[in-house]
N, C-alpha and C positions, 0 to 999 in steps of 0.2 A: 504494500500500500504506500502511495506517495507520501513523503513526510510533510508535504505542503498541505495535505488534507486538513481542514479545520479540526482543531483538537477535539471538539465536542463530537464530531462525526467519527474520528479515529477511536475514541473511547467507546462509542456505541458499537462500532464494528468489532471491537475486541470482546464484547460481551455477548455471547450467543443467546442470552435470554432477553436482551434489550429490544425494544420496539421503537421504530421511528418511521417517519414518512417524509419523502422528498417530493415536492411538487414544483414543476416549472410551468408558470402561467404568467401572463401579462408582462413578459420580458424579464422576469426575475425567477430566482429559485428559493424556495422556502423549506425549512427544516422544522418538522413538528415532532416533539417528544412528549412522553407522558406514560400513563398507566393504561393497560389493556383491560377492558371489561366486555364480556360477551352478554348480550341481552336477548330476550325472546321476541319482542315486538318493537316496531318503530316508536311507538308511544313511550317505550321504556328507555329510549336514548336519554341519558341524564344531562340535560342542558342546564340544570341549575345545581348549585351546591350551597353550602352554608354561607358563602360570601356573595351569592347572587348568580348571575349568568356566567357560563363558562363555554369555552370553545371545545368542540368535539369533532373528530374525524371518524367516519363510519364506513365500513365496507358492507354493503347490503347485498346478500346473495339472492339469486333468482327465486329460491324456495320461499322467500318472504312474501311472494305474491299470494300465498295461501291466506294472508291476512284479509285479502279482498274476497275470500271465498272461492278462489280459483285453484285449479289443479296444478300440482307440481310434484315431481319426484323429490323425496326428502333424503338428501345425502348427509345431513347434519352440518353442512357448511355454516359457520357461525355468523350471526349479525355482530360483527366485531367493531368495537368502539375504542378509539384512542382518546382518552381524556387528556387534553392538551395542557401540559404544564409550561412548556416553553415553545415559542413560535419565533424562529429566527429567519432573517432574510440574508442569504449568502451571496457573495459576488459570483455571478454566473461563470465568467470565463476562468476565474481562479479555481472554482470547484471542478469545472469540466477537466481542466488540465491535471487536477490532482486525483481524479477518479481512475480506477484501474482500466487499462486499455488492452491488455494481452488478449488475443482472440480466444474465445471459448468454442472448442470444436464439438460439434454434435455427432452422435453415432446412432445408427439404426433408426433414422428418421422416416416417418411416413404417417399417413392418415390411419386412424383407427377403423375407418370404414372404407372399403375399396371404392374406386370410381364407379364400377359397375353397380355395386350395391347402393351407393348414394343416388345414382341416376334412377334406379328402380324405386327408391323411396320418393324421389321427386315426382315420378310418373304416378305413383299411387296417391300422393297428396293432390295432384292436379285432378285426377279422375275421381277419387273416392271422397275427397273433402271439398275442394272448390267446386267440382262437378256436381256435387249433391247438395250444394247450398250451405255448407258449413262455414263459409267465410269468403272474404275477398282476396286475402293474401296471407301466407304463413311463412315463417322463417324457421328452417330446419338446419341444424348445425352438425358439423363433425369436427374432430379434433386432430390436429397435427401433433405427434408425440415424438420425442427423441431423448436420448441419454446424453450426459456430458460428464466430464471429469472435473473435480474441483469442488470448492466450497459454494454452497447455494447463494450466500450473501454476496460473495465476490462476483459471482456470475451475474447476479441481478444488478449490481452497481456497474459492472462492465457494460451490460446491455442498456442501462439507463444513460450512461455516457454516450453510447453509440446513437441512441435515439436523439439525444440533445444535439449531437454533431451532424446527424445525417437525415433526420426527419424534420419536416416543416409543415406548418398548417395545423398542428395539433392544438386542440383546445386545452388539454392538460397533457403534459408528459410527467410520469410519476413512477416512484418506486415505493412500495409498501412492504416493510420488513417487520414481520411479527412471528413469534414461534409457531411453526407448523403451517403458516400461510404467508407466502411471499408472492408478490405480483409486481410486474413492471410493464408499463405500456405507454402508448401515445394515443389517447382517445380524441377523435375528431369532433365529437358531438357532446354538447351540453344538453343533458336530458331536461333538467329543470333548474332554473336559477331564480332566487327570490332576493330582491334588494329593495329595502324600504317599501315593502308591500307591492312592488311590481314583479309579476311572475313572467318569466320568459321561458319558452320552449323552442327547441331548435331541430325540427324534423329534417333529417338528411336521408336521401335515398338516391338510387341510381349509382352504379359504380363503373367508372371509366378507368380501365387499367391502361396506363400509358404504354404505347407500343415501344419497341426497341428504338432508341435514338430520341425518344421524347414525343410529346404530343404535337400535333400540327392542327392548323385551322380545319383541314379536311376531316381528320379523324375525330376531332372534338365536335364538329358539325354533325357528323354521322351519329355520334352518341346522343347529342341533344335532340336530334330528329327522331329518335327511337320511340315508338308508341309504348313499348313495355316500360322503358325508363320513365317516361312522362307520367303514365298512369300509376306507376309504382309510387312516385313522389306524391301525386295528388291523394292517393289512398292513405298514405301515412299522415299527411296534413289533416285530412278528415278525422283520422283516428286521434290525433293529438288535440284537435279542436274539441273532441268529445271530453277530453280530460280538462282542457282549459275552461270549458263551459261548466264543468263541475266545481272547479275551485275558484273561478273568477267571477265577480259580479257583473263585469262587462263582456263576458264570454270569450274575449280574445280577438285581437286584430292581426291580420296577416300582412307581412312585408316580405319582399323578395320577388322572384327567386335570385339566388346568388350561386356562384361556383365555390365549392369548398375544396381547396387545393392542397393535396398532400404531395410528398415527394414522388410517389409512384402511382398514386390513384387520385382521381378527381371525382367528387360527388356534387349533386345539386341539393340546395337547401332553401328552406323558408325560415323566417323568424315569426313566432307568435307571442304576443304580449297582452297582458291583462292585469287587473287589480284584484288583490285578495287580502283579507284580514285574517285568514286561517293561520294556525300554528304551522311552521314549515314542516314539521313531522307529519302533520295531516296532509299537507300538500303533496309531500313525497309519497305517502300511502295511496292517495287517490290517483296518482300518476304512475304507479307501478304497472307495467314497465313500458319502455318505448316500443311502439309498433314496428319500428324499423328493425328490431331484433326479436320480435315475437309474432306479430300478425294482427289481423282484424277480422271480426270483432275480437276484442282482447280476451274475454272469458273463454270463448270457443278456441281461440288460438292456443291458450294454455292446454286445453284438452287435446288438441291436435298434436302439439309438441309432445305431450305425454304418450300419445299413441305411436309416434313415429321416431322419436329420438331414443337411442339405445341406452344412454347413460344420463345421470343427472347433470345439470348445467354448472353446478358450483356457483361461482361469482359471475360467470359469463351472462351478459345481458342485464345484470343488476347495475348498481351505481356505486361510485365512490362519492361520499357526501361530506362536505365541510360546513358545519354549522358555526357561524361566527357571531358573537354577541354584538348588539347595537347599543348605543347610548341610552335608548329608551327602554331597555330591558328585554327587547325581543331579539330574534336571531335572523340574520341573512343565511341563505343557503346557496351553495355552489355544488352541483351534482352532475358530473359527466357520466356517460354510459360506459360500462366496463366492456369495451370491445377493443380490438387491436392491442390485446394484452397477453403477456406471457406469464404463465403460472409455474412456479418452481417448487419442487419438493424432492428432497433426498436424491439429488443428481438427475432428476428428470424434468423435462420441459413439456408443457402443454400449451398449445395455441388453438383455442376454439374459434371457428369461423362459420358463418352461415350465409345462405343465399335466400333472398326474398322470392317466394314462388307465387306467381300470378297465373291467370288463365292463359297468357301468351308464352309462358316459360317453356324453354327447350331444355330437357333434362341434361343434355351434354353441355349446354351453355351454362347451366347452373353449376355443374361440376367444375367447369373452367373458372367460374367466379370464385369458388372456394379456394382453388389453387392460387388465383391471383391475390386474394386477400391474405392467405397464409404467406405467400411469397413476399408480399408487401411488408409484413411484420418481420419475417426472417431476414429479408434484405436490410431492413432498417437497423436491426440489431447486429448485423454483420455475420449472421449464421450462414448465409448464402451470398453469392457474388452480387454486388450492387450494380445498378444501371450506371454506366459511365457518365451519361448525361446528367443524371441526378447527382453523381459524385462531384462533377465539375461545375455544376450550375451556380451562378452568382445569385445568392439569396436576395440581393437588392434588386434583381431584375428577373424574377422567375418567368419561365416560358409561359405557364398557364395564365399568369397575371396579365401578360401582354395579350394573350389570346382572349381573355375575358373582356379586354378593352377594345377588341376588334369589333367594328360596327356590325358585322354579320352575326357574330356570337352574341353580342348584346341584344340584337334584334330577336334572335331565336329565344333567348331567355325571357325577354319582355313579352314576347308573343304568347307565352303560356298563360299570362294573366287575363288575356282576352277571353279565355274559356271559363273564368272563375266568377263567382257571385260577388257583386259589389258589396253586398251586405257585410261580408267578412273582411273586405279590404278597407273598410271605413271604420272610424270610431263609432261604437254603438253601445247602448245600454238599455235596460228596461225603461219603458216610457209609461208613466202613470196616466198620461193623457192619450194613450193609444186608443184605437177604435173600439177595443173590447174592454176598456177600463171598467172595473167593478164586477167583471165576470170571473168565474173560477174554472179551473181545468185540473183533472187528474190524468197524469200520463202513466200508463201501465208499461213497465219495462220488461221485454221478453228476452233479456240477455244480449242487448245491443245498445251501447250507451250513446248511440245517435240520439237517444231520448234526451240526453242533457242538452244537446244542441237544439232539439225541438223545443224543449222547455224554455231555453233562452229566447228563441224567436217568439214563442207565445207571450213571454213577459214583455218583449219588445212591442208586441201588439196590444199590451195593456192588461193581459190576463194575470191573475194570481194562480200560480202553478205549484202542484205537488207531484213528485215522482214516486211511484210505488212499484217494487219488484213483483213479478207475476206470482211468486210463491208466497208472498205475504199480504197482498192486497185482499181486503175482505169484501164480501158481497155488500155489506153496509156502506163501505166507502164507494163502491161502484155505483150503488143506487143514489147516494147523496150528492155525487158530483154533478155540477151544472153541465160540464162537457167532459166526456171521457175521450182521451186520445189513446187508442189501443195501438201499441208501438210495434216496431220492427224487431226481428230476431233471426237467428240462423235456423237452418233445418228445413225439412220437408213438411209443407203445410197439410199434407194428406195423412201424416203420421199421428193418428189419434191415440196411439199407444204411448206417445210421449206425454208425460205429465205437463210439460210446458205448453205444448201445442193444445192439449185438451183444455188447459186453463184459459188460454187466449180465445179458444172457441167459445168458452163459457162467457168470457167478458163481452165478446161481440154479440152473442145471442141474447144475453141478459139485457143489454142496452136496447137492442132491437125490439125485444118483446115488450119492454117498458115504454117504447116510443120516446126515448130520451136522447138528447144530442150525442152523436158519436162521430169521431173521425178515426178512420182505420188506415194504418200506414204499412206498406210493404208486406211483410208476413201477414199482418192483420187484414190488409186489403185482400189478400188471397183467401184468407179464412172467410171474410165477408162474401166474396164472390162464390166460394164453395157453398155457403149457406143459401145462396140464390139459385143454385143448380148450375152454375157456370163451371165448365171443365177446368181443371188445373193440370198443367203439363210441364215437364222440364224443357227448358230452352236447349236448342242444339248447341249453342255456345253461351256459357254463363255471362250475364251482364254484371260484371264486378268492376266498379269504377268506370262505367260507360256513360258518356254524355250524349243525350239524344234530344232533338226537338220534336215534341209529340203534341197531339191534340188533347187539351184538357177542356172539353166542352166548347165554350164560345171562343177560346183563346188557344193559340199554339204556345207552348212553353218549353224553354231549354232546361232540362232536368237531368240530374245525376241518378243512375240506377246501380243498385247492388242486389241483383236477384238472379237466382238460378232457375226458379219456377215462375210461371206466369198463368194468369187466368186468360182463357181464350174463347172467343165467340166466333160465329160465322161472320166473315167480313161484311160490313154493311149493317150489322145489328146495332140498333139505336136504343133498344130497351129490353130488359129482361125482368119479368115480374113487375115489381113496383120501382125498379131502379133504372135511371138513365145510364147509358153506357158510353164512355169515350174510349174508342179502340183504334188500333192501327187499321187503316183501310185495306191493307194488303194481307197482313198476317192474322188480323183479328185479336191480337194481344191487347188485353184490357189495361188501359193506363189509369182510369179513374171511374168511379161509380158515385152516384148521388140519388137520394130520394128524400122523402119526408123525414127530417130529423137526422139524416146521416149523410156522410160523404167519405170517400176513400181515394187513395192514390198509391200507385205501385212504386213510383220513384221516391227518392229521399229529398224532399224540398229543403231540408236543412243542410244538405251537403254543399261543400264549396263548388261542386260541379253544377249546382242548380242556379243558373243565372237568373231565372225567373221564379226562384223558390219562395221568397217572402211574399210576393204579390199573389202567387197561386195559393199559398197557405192561407192568406187572409180571405180569399174568395171562398175556399172550401169551408173554413170555419164559419164565415158569415152564412153560408147555406145551411150547415148543420144546426146552427143556433137559431135560424129563422123560424 
């Protein structure tokens, strides 16, 4: 170890039981030391002591998602907290020069799941999960594993130095050294940040692996023109807006898109911002975890991960979270996603990587994406040969930054927003003076938190809104509500054996029998159609994150769709029983229904893809309440 290494860090390295964290962010390097405490729940993270508020660093494993009632394999990975006693700022260049630099050679490296097996998993997820309505996208991981000789801590600090020297564009570069759990990484993505009550989320998706010799205008243009990459980003923005609408009074506003430039990869990203008064631990709990590393809808994504991943995730797709006291007694939060991270234990290295699977996914293309992501991490830590262009690039004039300023590239990025709803691009809040001020609504959640975005839009229109899960909502609550919004959810609407589907059928039929106002959305629209005798059929190609302009009675509307099944009538049908029908003139796919005291819609009017969403929602509510 270099003698110039700060004395405090030298002492920590000499003590095998010592715990410390190094974080490179905002142009500096920070050293955190203190006592390790493992806790059971996020609410147990000890942000206060006898002297008042204190700083805490936490490693939050994926299994913590069970706090939200979601499924996860339990491998016992701890919710580990470092109760910070000392927080030092170190001179970056001096520290980098002092850290160990001797190469750490890997042996017996390879993926735990073969390319062929992983491609088979991808195919099954596309056909059996997305193809059967279980969700819009899912992230399935595999792990690169290898052995190395030498001390775990020295290896981790060697790789930390390599990341500082050779990786760029990371949100955090970090090394976490604790007994039994060592992690070093360069996360590109802030999952959630809270500063003075302002919540920021940073959905990143789409992975452009730089070709040999570096990116060019042509190669980047091809990436930005990809339908799969664009839809993938829109879907994760929708999913994170669900979280923002849960924790923020103003629902969240979108800015972007931007390029997120790493040394060997480029991603596309948006920024979401809103206001919240919640405890940061509660904000973190309600936003577990990023759809970019799990899928959508979140609850079903966790179930799909449990069905198709061979081993527990550990910390992969969880977060590192730094809770910093404020002068007013509260805490700010800075929590990057735990991706692009190396886990070290007893001379073994593990690099988990995943691919986002959507309806357009090519199994072999997703295999290549996992290779690219693993190579990006291994190249950055020097475990494999680095790209010569990346090695010699002048950080003051990065190639991708120049390309991002290219008029054609800027135009391609900006053009994405022409497809999005202005509602979410502008500042907005609940409006007490909205059209439906003084009216109330009960939103029944069928395990898709699009309901939080729906509820925010309903409040924007003046309604007082309560959300109730399908498995806890009572008949008394259903009967008492002025307006019931029967919500969306995954699955086959014909599956009456499903307790969730059966309960949503009950919600719809009970309101119809009582002749009381009802709005049915997506899954519930299909259930309503089925109750009217309209056929339900699977689509030949799932509409997951699809934008279409469709007839909604007197108006054509640009709407986002997330459905695998559709109600279908004979083309030209205008009425079924006591319901008016708005359907595709060619296919007969039913986009909306309305009758005395009820209305329904197949699309997600709350989605960022629904450019005419808020006005269409207002019209349908007005009809149901009429």
